[in-house]
C-alpha positions as CSV (number, residue, x, y, z in Angstrom):
1,M,15.1,-42.4,9.2
2,S,13.2,-44.8,7.0
3,I,10.0,-44.2,5.2
4,S,7.9,-46.8,3.6
5,R,6.8,-46.6,0.0
6,R,3.2,-46.6,1.1
7,R,3.8,-43.6,3.3
8,L,5.8,-41.8,0.6
9,S,3.0,-42.4,-1.9
10,A,0.5,-40.9,0.6
11,V,2.7,-37.8,1.1
12,V,3.1,-37.4,-2.7
13,L,-0.7,-37.7,-3.2
14,A,-1.3,-35.2,-0.4
15,L,1.1,-32.7,-1.9
16,S,-0.4,-33.1,-5.4
17,A,-3.9,-32.4,-4.0
18,L,-2.5,-29.3,-2.3
19,V,-1.0,-28.0,-5.5
20,L,-4.2,-28.7,-7.5
21,G,-6.2,-27.0,-4.8
22,C,-4.0,-23.9,-5.1
23,R,-4.4,-23.9,-8.8
24,S,-8.2,-24.0,-8.3
25,A,-8.0,-21.0,-5.9
26,W,-5.9,-19.1,-8.5
27,A,-8.4,-19.7,-11.1
28,E,-11.1,-18.2,-8.9
29,K,-9.1,-15.0,-8.2
30,V,-8.9,-13.0,-11.3
31,W,-8.3,-9.3,-11.5
32,R,-9.9,-6.9,-14.0
33,C,-8.5,-3.6,-15.3
34,Q,-11.0,-0.8,-14.8
35,T,-9.2,1.9,-16.8
36,N,-10.9,3.4,-19.9
37,E,-13.2,0.4,-20.2
38,C,-10.1,-1.8,-20.9
39,G,-11.4,-4.9,-19.1
40,W,-8.2,-6.9,-19.5
41,I,-8.1,-9.7,-17.0
42,Y,-5.1,-10.9,-15.1
43,N,-5.4,-14.6,-14.2
44,P,-2.7,-15.8,-11.9
45,A,-3.0,-19.3,-13.3
46,V,-1.9,-17.9,-16.7
47,G,0.4,-15.1,-15.5
48,D,1.7,-12.6,-18.1
49,P,4.4,-14.6,-19.9
50,D,4.8,-12.0,-22.6
51,H,6.0,-9.6,-19.9
52,G,8.1,-12.0,-17.8
53,I,5.4,-13.0,-15.3
54,P,5.2,-16.8,-15.1
55,P,2.0,-18.8,-14.5
56,G,1.2,-19.2,-10.9
57,T,2.2,-15.6,-9.9
58,A,-0.4,-14.1,-7.6
59,F,-1.6,-10.6,-8.4
60,E,-0.2,-9.4,-5.1
61,D,3.3,-10.7,-6.1
62,L,3.4,-8.8,-9.3
63,P,6.2,-6.2,-9.3
64,A,5.2,-2.6,-8.4
65,T,6.3,-1.6,-11.9
66,W,3.9,-4.1,-13.7
67,T,1.3,-2.4,-15.9
68,C,-1.7,-3.6,-17.9
69,P,-0.4,-5.2,-21.1
70,N,-3.4,-3.9,-22.9
71,C,-3.7,-0.2,-21.9
72,G,-0.6,0.4,-19.6
73,A,-2.6,1.1,-16.5
74,E,-1.0,0.6,-13.1
75,K,-1.8,-2.2,-10.7
76,A,-4.1,0.1,-8.7
77,S,-6.5,0.2,-11.6
78,Y,-7.3,-3.5,-11.1
79,V,-10.2,-4.9,-9.0
80,L,-10.7,-8.4,-7.8
81,R,-13.4,-10.1,-9.7
């Protein structure tokens, strides 16, 4: 199977747009801790690198054991903002 450079470039551009679109969607979905007026915000585009959560990790994909880095609250204490 042969693919032209033009076609390959088009595919690469389409994939790049898809990735950038996903990053924009991540930026729009932030989660806020509601415990004790903590207010810490989990932003999937940033992740929680200090606790082993890389950028790009959706809130839904955080481990069940993950807690708020600020106050220690469980995931259930977060609301979508």
